[in-house]
N, C-alpha and C positions, 0 to 999 in steps of 0.2 A: 098480511104476513105471508099468506099462501102465495101471492104474486111475487113477493120478494124471494121466496124459496125457489119458485119456478124459474125466475130470472137468474138466480145464482146457479141453478143446475144447467140452464141453457148456456150461460157464460162459461161455466166449467167445461161443458161438453165441447163448445167451440174452441176454447183454449187447448183442450186435449187434442182435438182433431188437427188444429193448426200445428201444434207441437209434433204430433205424429207425422203430419205431412212434411214438415221441415226435417224431421229426423230421417224420414224415408228418402228425401231428396239428398241429404248429406250422405246417407249410406249408399245411395245410387251413384253419387259422384265419385265414391271411392271404389266402385265395383271394377272388376277386371275388364269388363266391356268398355266402361267409360275411360279407363286408362288406355286401353287399346285404341279407341277412337281418337283420343287426344294425341296419342303417339303417331297416328296416321297423319295428322295435320303437321306435326313437326317434320316428318319424313317428306310430306308433300312440299313443304316450304323449301327443303334442301333440293329436291328435284326441280322445283320451279326456278330457284336461283341458279341452278346448273343448266337451265334451259334444256333439260333432258326429257323430250317428249315420250320416249320409250318408258322411262321410269314413271312419268306422270300418267301414262295410260293405265298402269297397274292400280291407280287409285279410283278410276272411274268404271262404273258399270257400262258395258257397250251401248246400252239403250238410255244413257243419261239424258236428261233434259237440262239445258243450261240457259238461264235467263241472265243476260249481262249486256250492259250498254244499250238497252232498249231493244235488243234483239233476242231471238230464240235459236239455239242450236239443238236440233234433234239428233242425239247420238254422239258418241265420242268422236267418230271419224269426221263428222261435220264440224264439231267444235275444234278439233285439232287442225283440220285443213283450212277452215274458213275464218277462224278467230285466233285461237291460242298460238298456233304455229307461226303465222305471220307476225303476230304481236311479239312473241319471244324473239323472233329473228331480228326485229327492229330495235330491241332493247339492248343498250350497253350499260355497263356499271349497274347491273340490276341488283336491287335489294328488296326482297318481298318477305312478309311474314304475317301470320295470323296471330292476333292477340285477343285476350278476353274470351277465350273459347268456353262455351257452356254446352255440355252434352246432356240431353234429356232422353232417356230410354223410353220408347213407346211400345216395346214388346221385346221378346228375347232376341229377335233378329232385325230390329229396326230402331232407329234413333233420329232425332233431329238435333242439329248443331247450330248454334248462333255464335257470332263473334264479329270481330272487326279485322280488317286487313290494312296493311300499309305497303305501298309500292313506291319506290324511288328508282328512277332510271334516266338515261339520256337516250335520245334518238338523234339522227342526223339533223332534224329540224328543231328540236326543243328539249328542255329538261322536263321530266315527268315527275311530279310529286303528287301522289294520289293516295287515296285510302277510302274506306267505306265500310258498309255493313255487309254481312254475309249470312245466309241461311242455307243449310245443307240437309238433305234427307239421306241418311245412311242406311244401307241394308247389308246384312251378312250374306255373302254369296260364296259358296264353296269354302266356307270357313274364314273368309277374308272380308273385312269391312270395306265397302265400296260406296262412292258417291253416286246416288241414283238421281238426285235432283240438286241443282245449285242455282241460287239466286243471289246476285250481288247488286249492290246499289252504291255507287260512288258518291262521296260527299261533294257538295258544290264547291267549285273553285272560288277562292277568294281573291 
């Protein structure tokens, strides 16, 4: 009987902890910071589709690290000049968006974001239909949320 009571207490404690954790996550997802970070990605997508490197620069910390396409770009200037800029210049009929964004706060001035991205465009050589997974580390810098680290992984072509 004592074992049954202890098991019941342990189960109740675990259930309560899980419910508290879920409640905290739901509350965190509705926080002003989570809403602000989610809005950053909506604005980012608009700037990306406009191929506006000046607007895109505002979303990145100058010392961002970008892991994309099997390479590493250290800093915004390197990413802009050696990867993103040439890529955007080559794209026509560009349609890009983040979907299934999940923001997890890891402190008052830091969060990580997971999601998926979709990219459709044409180049002189081919049609591009791509998408994949993305993880971002966000930091609050001078009151603004900035991408401090980005890691994307494209889905295999079928």
